[in-house]
N, C-alpha and C positions, 0 to 999 in steps of 0.2 A: 830271815830271807833265806839261809844257808840250807836247814832246814826242807823248806817248800820247795827250792830249785832242786837240792836230791831226791825228795820224792817224784817231781815231774820227770827228774832226766830218768830214774830208776820204772817208773808209768811208761814213759816211752822205749825205755830199753826192752820190757816184756812183750811188750805189743810189738816187738818189732821183732819176728822170727829169723830172718835170714840174717839180724844182729849187724847188717849192714849200717852207714851212716844216718844218721837222723837230723832233721834241721827245724829247728823252729823258726818262725818268720816273725821278724818285726816290721810291718808296714805301717808307712807314712808315719817315718819317725819325724818330720816336721810340725806334726801335732802335740809335741810334748819340747820341742825345743829349745821354749823361754820357760819350762820348768829345770831350773837348777836342779831340784831334789828328785827328780824321776830319771834325769841325765844322769846324779850322780850313780844310782843306782842301777841303771842299765849300765854303764861304767863296769860297777861292781861286778855286775853279773858275766860280762865278758872278761873280766882280770880271773876268775873263779875258775873260767874252761880249764886253764894250766892247771888246775890243781888235780892231783891225780885220782881224786873221790870222785870227782865229775867228771874225768877225762873217760875213764874207764866204761862209762856209758856211749861213749862214742856218739854224742850231738852238736850237732854246730849252731852256730847262729846267722842268719841271713838278715840282714837290715835295711830294709828298702825305704827311700826317701826320694825329695826333689835332686833333681842332677849337681848339683851346685857344689860335691864333695861331701859324701856323709863325712869324713872323718875332724870339717872344720866344725861341725855341731857338738862337738866333746871340748871345744875350747876352752871353754869355762871349766871342766870338770878338773878334778883335783888330782887324775892319773893320765892327764893326758898323754904323756911318753908311752906309760905303759900301756895306755889302750892302741892308741895309733900304730904301735908295733904289732898288737894282734888283728890288726885289722885290713885286708886287701880289698880294696874298691875294684869293681866289676864296672866298666865302661857301659853307658846306657844301651840297650837293647831298641833298634829304630823299627826295625821290620824283619819278620823272619824269611828266608827264602822257602822255594817249593819243596826242597828236600826235609828242612827242619817242622816246616807245619805237616808236614805228611808224619815223621817221628813223633812231635806231640799228639797227634788224634792217634796213631797208634796207641803211644802211652799210656792216655787217658782212655780211650774207649774201650782198646783191648786187652793191655795187659794189667790195667787195675782196674777198670768197671767191670770187664769180662762182658762188654754187649753183644749181644747176639744180632750179626747180621744174614737173611735168609740164603743171601748170593753175595759173590766176588762182589758183581758189577754195582751191587746196593752199597756195599763200602766206598768203589771208586767213586760213586757217585756223591757220597758224602764227603769224600775226600778233595774232591773238585770245589764242587758246592762251597764248602768252608774255607778255603783257599782264597777261592773269586769273593766272597762277600764280605772276610775280615781283610782280606790283603796281607795278610802276615802278620798286620799289627798286634803284638802280642796280647794291649788291652781288649784289642777286639775280638780276638782268636779264645781268651778265657770267658767272657762274658755271654759268645755266642753260644761255644761248647756247653756251654754249661747249661742254656737253657734246650739243648736238644738233650741234653741227658735229664731232665727234669721228665720229659714225655719218656723218654725210653726206659725211666724207673717206673712211671706209672702202668706200663704193657711188662712188666718183670723183667727188666731190663732187655727189649727186644728193638730194635729199631725198624721204624718204616718209613717208604718214600713220603709221606705224607707231614713226615715229621719236619722234616724240613722248610717247609713253607712255614708250618707253625711258627715254629722257630724263628723264622724272618720275621714275620709280624710281628711276634714278643715282645722280639730281638729291639726292632725299630721301634717303635711303641714306646718303650722305655728311654732309647737312645734320645728321640726326639722329645720326650717327656723334662729330660734333663738339660739339653739344648733351649727345650723352650724357658724354663726357670732362671737360663744363664742369662738368654736373649733379654728375658721379660727384666730380669735387675738392673741388666745396661742400659736400655731403652728407657728404665722409668727413674734415672737418676743424672741429675741436672747437672751434676760434678762433674761427669765423665763428657771427652768429646765428643764421644755420637749423642750423648743426649742434650749436647749445649748446643751442636749442631741441628740435629731435629728441632730444637726449642725454636732454635734463631729463623730457622726456612719455615718453620709452621708460620711463627710471626709476621714473618716478612709477606708473608702469600694471607695472610689476614690482612694487613693493613692493605697490601695492594690492589684486594678485592674489595675492601671496604672504599677508599679511594676512587676506584673506579667506578663503582656504583653512584658516588654521590652526584648529585646535578651541577651543572655548570653555573656558576653566575652568570 
């Protein structure tokens, strides 16, 4: 594992011409929470970051999970104290303000991807529309901007006015699709409160209809 990690850090360092801090993101940590082996491995990687052989590459870890206390995830690991001393927990980001959204768009579209905008007014329209559609919610901001980037990439990284409307349609369609799956699972589960109430209501209505349609004796 040590050799693999060193090779990984070395490759990251080579691809970082400015030699600034690089970040490896471990997302959805809760998916391995119940695996003691994987949690131990991740804990060992965190400890290795202080080793000068690894520290020279200036790579940091960002661990993302549900906001119930990342450090608690490592409670069953062998090096709990050692690991917890190396972790700094950041509070959950609920919503970005207007300046933060503007900075996010500039950093991604202009500085990283160097997307071409034919005029400043078009760029401003992108800023305003993205801020309004996503309401500054980080997850929505990432998802929506990704859709926009796909369209710009197909046009040699040049933005067009109509891409906003196309991104709206695609993003909403994907969001509705995900929501449909969640709602469908809930509505078809007799064990949930919602499913039980609907089932009881439907049964009661059926019995009422049956009773009212029966001939009087």
